[in-house]
N, C-alpha and C positions, 0 to 999 in steps of 0.2 A: 165822960172824960176819957181821953186816950192815955194809956200808960205805956211807957217804954220799959220792957222787961228784959231781963238777962238770964239766960240759962248757961250754966258753967259745967262743962264736961271735960275732965282731964286738963284743967287749967286753960281751956279755950272757951271764949265767951261767944254766945250766939244771941243776937238781939232780935226782938220781935215786938210788935205792937199788940196791945190788948185793950179791948173795949167791951163793956157789958151794958145791957139795957133791957127794960121790960117792954114786951110787945104782945098785946092781946093775951095778957095773963101768962105769958111765957118769958122766962129769963134766958136771954140769948148771950152767948159769949162769942166775940169776934177776934180773930187772931191773924196776924200777917207777919211772916218772917222777913227780916231786913238783911241780915248778914252778920259778918264777924266784926265789923267796925261800928263803934258807937257813933251815931249821927251827930253833927254839930247842931247848934240851936236853929240856924236857918234851914238846914236839911230836914230837921225834925218838923218844923212848921209845914214845909212842903209835903213831906211824907204823910203827916197827920191829916192834912187837907184832902189829899188823894184817897187816904184810907177811909175817911168819913164819907166822902162822895161815893166810894164803891159800896159802902155799907148801905147807903140810901138807895142806890140803883140796883145792886145785886147782892143783897145780904146773904143769900144762900151759899155764895161762894166763899164766905169768910167765917161761917159759923164753926168750921173746923179748919185747921191749917191744911192747905192744899197738898196733894200728892207730890207735885213737882218740888215744893219747898222742902218736904221731908226728904226726898231723894238728894237734894242739894246738901242738907245737913249731914246725911249719912255719908255722902261723898267726902265732905270736909273732915269728918271723923276718921274715915278710912285713910285719907291723905296724911293725917297727923299721927294716927296710932297704928295703922296697918291692919286693923280689924275693928269690929264693932262688938263690944262686950255686952254681957247681960246687964251690967250696971248702966251702960249707955242707953240701952233700950228702955229700962225702967225710968230713967230720968226724963227721956223724951216723952214717954207715955204719960207721966204725971204732969209735966209742964204743959203739954199740948192737948191733954184730955183725949188721947187717942188710945184705944184698946191695945194692949201689948201684942196680942195675937195679930192685929192688923198691921202693926209696924213690922213685925217679924215676917209676915206674909209678903209685904212690899219688898223688903230687903232680900228675901229668899228668891224672889223672882229674877233678880239680877245677879249674874255670876261674878260681877266686880266686887261684891260685898263678901267679906270673909268674917267668920264668927269665932275663929280661934286665933290666939296670939301667935304671930309668925315667929319663926326661928331667926336667929341672927343672920343666917344664910338661907335664902329661899331657892330651892332647886326646882326649876321648871323643866321637866323632861318632856320632850315633844313626842307625841304619838300620832301625828298627822300622817297622811297617806305616804309621803316620801320617806319619813322616818320609820313608819310601820313596816314598809317594804324592806327597809334595811335592818329589820329586827330590833326596833326600839323596845318592843315588849320584853325582850330578854334583858335589856339594860334596866328597865323598870323593875323587873323581878330582882335583878342583881342589887340595885339600890335599896330595895326593901330589905334584903338580907343584910347588906352592908351597914345600913343605918338602923335596922330593927324597927322600922315604922312602915305604915301603909300610906299611900297618897292621901293628902289632906291632914296628916298628922305632923307633930313636931317631936324631935328626939327629947329624951328625958332631961338632958342638960340644956335644952332650949337653943342649941347651936344650929341645927338643921331642920328645915321644913321641906316637905316633899309634895309636889303637885304634878299632875299630868295635864298637859295642854294640847290643843289641837294644832297649833302652829306658832312658831317663834320667828318666822320669816327667814329661816336658814335652810331651805329645802336642798340647795346645792351642796350643803355640808352635812347632809343626813348620814347617820342619825345624830341628832344634836340636842343639847340642853342649855339652859341658861341659869346662871347663879347671880342673883342681885343685878340683873341687867346685862351681865357679860355672857356672850354666847361662846359655847365650846362645840366644835363640830368634828365630823369623821371619827366618832367615838367607838371604842370597844371597852370591854370590861377593865382592861389594864389601864387605859387612859382615864376612865371614870374614877378608878381607885386612886390614881395619882392626883387627880384634880381635887378630890375630896380631902386627900391628905394635906394638900397645900392650904386648905381652909381650916384644918383642925388645930 
């Protein structure tokens, strides 16, 4: 029997199919991630049919949830929360029977996934070639002193997060940085301090 299961993380629902069976004295569990929307009755019948057919043809692909499906779930958590917490990893691990270390390993491979709660304002300071030539490294050091944090960290009040990136697509305006998607260019220490002040 195929079950529709729901995993809830931070008030967001993730739906997947679950089926178990005995095969040659082995108890096998099959899982297939569907998405964020609960399927209708007709959709469920179609998905269930395809699921059972895949189990019959290629059961090894469904005994654990696929890597691509895990990445999709992690991306959806990132979009909603801005980071993936330890609680998120533990829930995914328990619900999909995937070792915690394996989940963290997959997420750590991709730079898009963050593991610390972001600040209200994320400062992305560019240190690509064009910006580096224009002494962006000095601005990075200045921001570290001004905010009293290192790249990858968040200020104690949770207001600012700092990160160094390779490019923000503003080479002609180097040195440049971006705050929550807004680009600031032709920077020097004075401009940086003024910009930070407007967000305080």
